[in-house]
Each structure stands twice: as C-alpha cells, then as structure tokens.
N, C-alpha and C positions, 0 to 999 in steps of 0.2 A: 505494500500499499504507500502511496507516495504522502508521505506524512511531513508537515513542516511546524515550525512552531516560532509566533508571530511576535518581535518587539517591538515597543513602542506602536503598537496594534492601532491605537486611534478608535475609529469607528469601524473598522474591519474591511478598509477597501482592497488591502493586498489579498486578504482572505477573500473577499468578492470576486476578484481577478482570477484567482488560482481555482476557484470552486469549478467553473466550466471544464476544467481538463482534469477534472478528477482529484484534485489534492485535498487532504484532508487535514483539518488542524487540529493539532496535539496538543496544544496550548498558547497560549498568548497572554501578554502582560501590556498594561499601561498604568501610569499613574492618576489620569484623570477621571473622578466619578462622573462626569457629565457623560465623557465619551465610553465611559463602560456601561452605563443606561442603554446608550444606543446600540452597541454593539450588542450587547446579550440580548435584547430586543428584537434582533435580527437574526443572533446566531444560537441563541441560548445559552445558559448561564455556566454549562458544565466545563467549557476550556478556559475562562478567564480570570485573572489573576490580577487583581487590584493591587498597585504597590509601585515603590522606588525601585528601581532598576538596582542600585547600589545595594539594597537590601536583599534581592534576588542573586546578586554577584555574592554575598555572602553564605546562601545556601543554594548552591547551583543543581542539587541533587534533586530539586522541586522541578526542573527544567527535565522533560522525559528524556533519555538516551536516544531511545531508536527510533530517531526522526533524521531525514536525510537533507531537509533545508532549514536554514534560520533566515528569517526575512529581518530587516530593521529600518522602518524610515525614521532615523532618529532625528531629535528637534533641529531646525535649521537657524534657528533666532540667532547664534552668534558668529553664522556663515553668510548669511543674506545681506545684500546691499543694505536692507530695511534696519536693521541691526547694529551692533556697534563692533563688529567684525572681530570678536575676542576669539575666534577660532575654537577649536578643541578646546582651549584653558578656559572657555565660559563655561558657565554654569549649566547651561542646559546643551548644546550642543556635544560639550565633553562630556555627556555620560555615553557616547560610545565607547570610551574608556572601561566602561563597566561590563557593557557587551564583550570586550574583547578579552575583558578580566574572566568572564565565565568560558568563554572559547577557551582559554589556557587552561583551566580546571577541567574542562569536559577532554581536553587533548590528555591531560595528564593520567583521566580515567578511562582512556582508550575509547572515548563516547561522543567525539566532537562529528557536526554534521559535516557531510560530502560537500555540500555547496552553502555559500553566505551570500544574501544578497542586500547589499547596503543601497539605499536610496537617499538624496538630498538635492538641493539647489546646486545649480552651475560654481556658486561662489567656493564650493568644497574644493574645486580645482585651481583656486587661486589664493584660498587662505593662507595669510601669512606667507605670502611668495610661494607658494606651492608646498609648504613643511609640512602641512595638515595632512595632506594626502598621500606625501612621501612617507611620513610616520605611520598612517593607516595600513598604506599596502604594505611596508616594512614589517609591520606585525603582523599582517595575514601570511607574509611569506614564512615570517619564523616559526608561524604555526601549522605549516605545512601547505598552504595554499599558493595557488598561482592565480592570478588576477587579469581581469578583462574590465577595460570602465567603457559605458556604453551612454552616449547623450541621447537622450528622447525629448522630443517636445510634445505635450498633450495635442497641440495644435494639428498633428498628424490624425489623430483620431478623434478629437471633438472640436468645436469652435472656442477652444480657448489657448491662450498662448501661456504656456507653462514648461519652459526648458527644465529638465531634472538631469542628473547624473545617477547611473546606476553602476556600481561597484560590482561586481561579480567575483567573489572566492571559490576558486574550486579545488578540492583536496588533490594533492599533486599526482597522484596514480589517476584518478580519474581525468585529470586534466589533460595528460598523454593520450589519451583516448576521443577528447571530445574537443580539445581546443589546438590551435596552433601556436606551438611555443616559439618564444623568441630566444634567438641564439645570442647568448652574452658576448660570443667572441669574436662575430662577422658583424661589423661596422653596416655593410652592404646586404645584411642578410635578406632574401627574398619574404620574410615575413614582413617588409614593409609594404611590399605589393598588393598584399591581401589588405594591409592597414587603409591604403589610399582608395580601395575599392568602394567603400562605405562612407564618403564624406559627410554625409548627412548622420552617422549614427557616432563618427570620431573625428573632431575638428583638428585644425592647426593648434589650438590650444593644449587638447591633450596629446596631439605628436609631440610639441616641446616639452611636456612633462614628460612623455615616456623618453625622450632622447636626452633629456637632463639626468634621467636616472636610470641609466643602462644598467648598474646592479641589481637592479629589483627583477624580481620572477613575472614577466608579463606572458601572457597568453592572448588568443583571438579566437571569438567563435565565429564562424563562416555563416552568417546569416543574412536575408536580404531584407532592404529597405523597406519601411512600411510605407503602404500607399498611402498618399493624401486622404483625408476624408473630403466628401461633398458636402457634409453638413455644414449648415450656418446659423449663426445666432438666430435669427427668424424663426427657425424650426423648433426650437428649444423654448421659446419665450411662453409663460403662461399667459393665456388669453381673460384677462381681469376685468369685470363689468366696467364701464365708462365711470360709473359713480361709485367706484371703490374707494374707501379711504387711504388706499395705499398709494393713490396717485397723489402727487403734490398740488397744496394750491398755487393761486396764480404769483404770489408774492414769492413764494419760496423757488418757485420755477424761474422767474424771473432773475434772482438772486443767481441762480444756476447759469443762467444764460451768461451774466454780466460777468462772469468769472472766466468766460473763455474767450478764447484768443478771437480776433477778426476773423482768422480763417475758418475756425470750426463754426464760428457764428453764421459765416456764408453757407456752409454745410447744411445747416437745420435750414436755412430759410431756402435754399435749393428743394429739399426734401420738403417743404411742407405742402407743396401743391401736385406731391406724385400723388399716382392714382391709388397705390397701394402704400402700406407702411413700411417705413424706414425704421429699423432699429440699429440703435448704437450704445457704447456702453461711456462711461466717464468714470475716472477717478480724479480728486481732488489732489494736486502737489504743489509743494512749495518751489516755487520760481523766482531766486531774486529777492529771496524775503516776502514774496506775495502769493497766496493761496490761487491758485489757478484749476480752473476745471478743465481737465484734457478731453476732448472726444475722440474714440476709436470708431471710423463707421466704415471697415473693410469687413463685416459680417463676423468679427472675431472679437469675443471679450478679452478684456486684460488679465494677466494671472490672480486667480482667487486668493485673497488674504482672510487673515482671520480679525475679527473686529477689535482689535487692540486701540484704536480710536474711530473718531466720527469720519475722517478721510479714508480709512481701510475698506470701508463698504463701498461696492461697486455699483454705480447709478445705471439705472436702464434709461435711455431716451427714446421716445418713440415718434416719428414725424410721418405726416401725410396725411391726404383727403383734407387738406385746410387746417389741420391744428397740430402743435405739437404736444406731448407730455413729457413727465419726468415721474420717476419713483426710484426708490431701493429695489435691485433686485431680489428675488424672493430665495429663501433655503432652499427651497425646491429646484429653481432653476441654477442654483450653484452646484447641486446634485447631479441635474442633467449635464451641466458642463463638465462635471467629473466622469461621466459616463454611467452613471448610476441609476438603476432602474426606478420605474416611479413606484413601485412596490416596496422598495427599501423605507423602513420605517424612518421617521425623522421626529423630533423634538418637538413638543407645539412650541416651545419659547424660540423666538428667531435667532435670538443673539446664540444660543445653544445649537442650533441650526447651522450658523456661518461659521462658528468654532469647530462643528461637526466636520465642515465640507473645505474650509479654507485652508488646512494645514493638511488635507489627505491627499492621497496618490490618485492618479489617473487612472481608472478602471481598467478602460483598454490597453495603456501602456503595460499593465501586469500581465493582462492576458496575452499581448504580443510576446512578451519574454519567457511565457510559461511554452508558448507554444512552439518559440524558435529556440531556447537556452535550455530552457530548465527541465521540461518534460523529456526532450530527447536525451538530456544527459543522464535523467533517471532511468530510462529504458536501457540505455548502453550500461550502464550501474548494474541494474537488474540482471541483463544478459549474462555480463562477466561473473557476477555472485552466483548464477546457475550453474555456468560451466567450471568455475572454482568447487562448487559444492559438487558436482558429478567427478571431476577429477579426485578428489579425495575418497569419494566411495570407491574409485574405481583403484 
C-alpha cells in the first residue's frame, strides 16, 4: 500500500492531491486547531495529531515506520518576500529542522521513508544567498538521499499565479533506479542536457544553484512539462445575487478606484460597456509609501495569501453591461483557485476559510507530481522489493 505521512498538513490539500492515485495517509500533523477542524471534517479524526513538530521530534516513534513517503509544506513566513527573510533561522520556517531531526532518528532506527517531498515558495532557493537550500540538500544527502528540485506554478493548472518549489529527496538506492544522477567528476556531464530539456520545471536560477554546489548529490526525474490549463478566473467565480451584501457600496468601490493607477482605471472604463462581464483581481500594495490598488486583468488571479492584514485579502472586480462592482473574493473562490472540489468542507467563518486556503498547496500540482514522480517511484520500489523477496526464498 502506498502510505505517506503528512507534516505541516494544514487542511489536507496534499492528501487531497495524492488520494486520486491511491495514496493512503498513515499519519498527519499540524499545530493549528482551526486547520485541524477543516482537516478532520474532510478526512476524519483517525490520522491527525495536533501539536508542535518540535514535540513530535522528541517522540518520533509516534510517526509510523512503514510509510514510503513524507510530505512537508513547511511555513514560508521567513522565506517569502512578504516576510522578514530570516530564512531557516526564523521561528516558523525553521521548523523544517525539526523534520530533519525526525528523519535522522528514523534513519538510525532503519525506518526512514524512501522519498521526502518538501514544498515552499521560490524564495527558498535564494534565502540567505542560497545557504538555506544548500544546507537543506546537504542534510538530506547526509541522511542518504539524492535530491531533485522542481519548480511548478499553479497557473499551469488553475487560474492563479502561485510559483512554488518542490524538493524531492529519494533514498540513494532507489534514486539509482528512478533518477538520472549527476556525475560529480565530469563538468560537462550529459546530465545537463536532460536538465535543460525542461526549462519550465527548472529555471536558470536553479541551474546556478546546482552549479555552485557541485559537491551535493543531485538527481533528475525525467518527466513531461505540464500543459497549461485553459481555465480562466471567470469560470471559477461564484455568481452572487446583485443585492448580496458582499458587494461593496458605492463609496468603498470609488475609494478602490481612486487607488488605481490611470492605466488600471482605463481598463475598468473600457470593460464597463462590454456585453459580457469581465472579472479581474486586485491587491493593495505599498508603492513609494502610498497604498495602491493593482488590477490584474489577464484572467488569472494573484497568488493567494493568508489574511494577516487588510491588504492581504484579494479583491474581485466585475465590469460589464454598463456597471462595475467590487468585493472580496470568497473562501470558496479561494478553494477553487487551489483546485479544490466544491464538496470539500469549509469553515463558516470567512477568515478561517481564507487561512485554510491562503497558505495551502495547489491540489493539481500535487496530482501532477504523484502521477509523474511519486507513484512511478513507488511502483519501481515495489517491484524491486518483490524481486528481492523471491531471491531470498530461492
């Protein structure tokens, strides 16, 4: 059985993405009670452990041994451009070290997972001039893993700009079967030919990182680039009644308009008399000490955030048929932008819903990784296990 343990589980969107391929969650952990509520409402209470991962690291035996995969969408707070860039020395993003501690103890007990999947913002690649990602890969190498890094943007799967980094660490013996391994001794290794075949998955920034760390154990998964979705924001918007209290009043709407640049105001005016509704999204940002409302009008939403401040909630603008309106996006719209099914239970409190989805992972991105990386690796490992078992009997 394809069993996995989910660290920093949030509301379970990694589990949601893996479920379609037959993965079974053996254990899940998060520190947030509100997220536990959503997680257990959708998946049941049996697997979820509420608590600080540092406490888990002190008692790692509570994490099941017989799991193939660990997943960890650890906090991005200290790695994001919106944070203070403390990196892995920060209190929140630094919790990755607790996971590495658990892995070390599991290795000592000969019970480590065969694959570890880490997910975070692209700032992980540049945090502390690349030292944080180097130290992470080095730690994984020391634990007996070969590492590939894949860059995926949710915009390939849903109409949301959400670039993320996925670090995939594969146990060395399995890596020889499922990855193309980089030869440390040859600078012009043909490995780079395979690397450059997928520029959408591996950027020049990632190339520079690998070239500046030739002593580390790198591998590549030979996987196809995803085909870009044709979904647009318009298709995911909830059709609220015209008299819904969620629509802003004229005064608040005009204030938003006045915060826009002349170019963005022109877009609203041009879309105003279109026969069909146009939908765009707005974030408020500080520009030269002034709060500006920046409109995105290409049918794609900006990257979802958690509502830690008034400007962190994404605004929806609708224009056409002679009028325009504005309101905050709903938590269900957030969920749809993360590729979540409408039957997924969401909390009644809007802020809890925004938190649930704002720092979660895009479900189709996980489905893509399962289909092209995780499940094929498991199948090869299983085949090898059967062959080894037969040989022992013989």
